[in-house]
C-alpha positions in Angstrom: 170.8 215.0 36.9 167.1 214.6 37.4 165.2 217.1 39.6 161.7 216.7 40.9 160.2 219.7 42.5 157.0 219.3 44.5 154.6 222.1 45.5 151.1 222.6 46.7 151.2 221.2 50.2 149.8 223.0 53.2 147.2 222.9 56.0 143.6 222.1 55.3 140.6 221.1 57.3 139.1 217.7 57.0 136.9 217.4 54.0 138.9 219.9 52.1 141.0 219.6 49.0 144.6 220.2 47.9 146.4 219.7 44.6 150.1 218.7 44.6 152.4 219.3 41.7 155.6 217.6 40.7 157.7 219.3 38.0 160.4 217.2 36.4 163.6 218.6 34.9 163.2 216.6 31.8 160.4 215.0 29.7 158.2 212.7 31.7 158.4 210.2 28.8 162.0 209.6 30.0 160.4 207.8 33.0 158.8 204.5 33.1 156.4 205.7 35.7 155.9 208.6 38.1 154.0 208.7 41.3 153.4 210.0 44.8 154.3 208.4 48.1 153.7 209.6 51.6 155.4 209.2 54.9 153.8 210.0 58.3 156.0 210.5 61.4 157.4 207.1 62.6 155.9 205.3 59.6 157.3 203.8 56.5 157.0 205.6 53.1 153.9 204.2 51.3 152.7 204.4 47.8 149.7 206.7 47.2 149.3 206.7 43.4 151.3 206.1 40.2 150.9 206.8 36.5 152.9 204.9 33.9 154.4 206.0 30.7 151.3 204.6 29.0 149.1 206.6 31.4 147.8 203.6 33.4 147.1 204.6 37.0 147.2 202.8 40.3 146.0 203.9 43.7 146.4 202.8 47.3 143.1 201.4 48.6 143.0 204.2 51.2 142.8 206.9 48.6 140.7 205.4 45.9 137.8 207.5 44.9 139.3 210.6 46.7 142.6 211.2 45.0 143.4 211.5 41.3 146.8 211.4 39.6 147.2 213.1 36.3 149.9 214.6 34.1 150.6 217.5 31.8 153.1 216.3 29.2 153.9 219.8 27.9 154.8 221.0 31.4 156.6 217.8 32.4 154.4 217.9 35.5 152.5 215.3 37.4 149.6 216.3 39.7 147.8 214.7 42.7 144.3 216.1 43.3 143.3 215.2 46.8 139.7 215.6 47.8 137.7 214.7 50.9 140.9 214.9 52.9 141.1 213.1 56.3 143.4 213.7 59.2 145.0 210.3 58.5 146.2 211.7 55.1 148.6 213.9 57.1 152.1 213.2 55.9 155.0 214.4 53.9 154.2 213.6 50.2 157.1 212.7 47.9 157.2 212.7 44.2 158.9 209.6 42.6 160.0 208.8 39.1 161.4 205.6 37.8 163.9 205.9 34.9 163.0 204.3 31.6 166.4 203.5 30.0 168.0 203.0 33.4 165.4 201.9 36.0 166.5 203.8 39.0 164.4 205.8 41.4 164.4 209.6 41.7 162.8 211.5 44.5 161.7 215.0 45.2 162.3 216.8 48.5 158.8 216.3 49.8 155.9 218.6 50.7 154.0 218.6 53.9 150.3 218.0 53.9 148.5 218.5 57.2 144.8 217.8 57.6 143.1 219.1 60.8 140.0 217.6 62.3 
């Protein structure tokens, strides 16, 4: 059973920063990719950023230049550094992992990020 535990969400003013963490219950090399998605009320869940097993990264256009995804292999943890936050970044942020040997999706419970104007 894979567990992904997110932390680091909260309330911040526009222009501020937050860092989200996603701790996996097993080696992140057991996943083909890990990433962050977000879902605002009444909206679909959208990709924010991903990092592959080989450390390639990908970002949604709306966060390029502001958000950075990274990982700590020793801690089995993926991070999302969010800078220059905007009110439109307000959402529940979910950690995602795609299995390597069995390509299924795993999800964390989500962490709320609220950016006030």
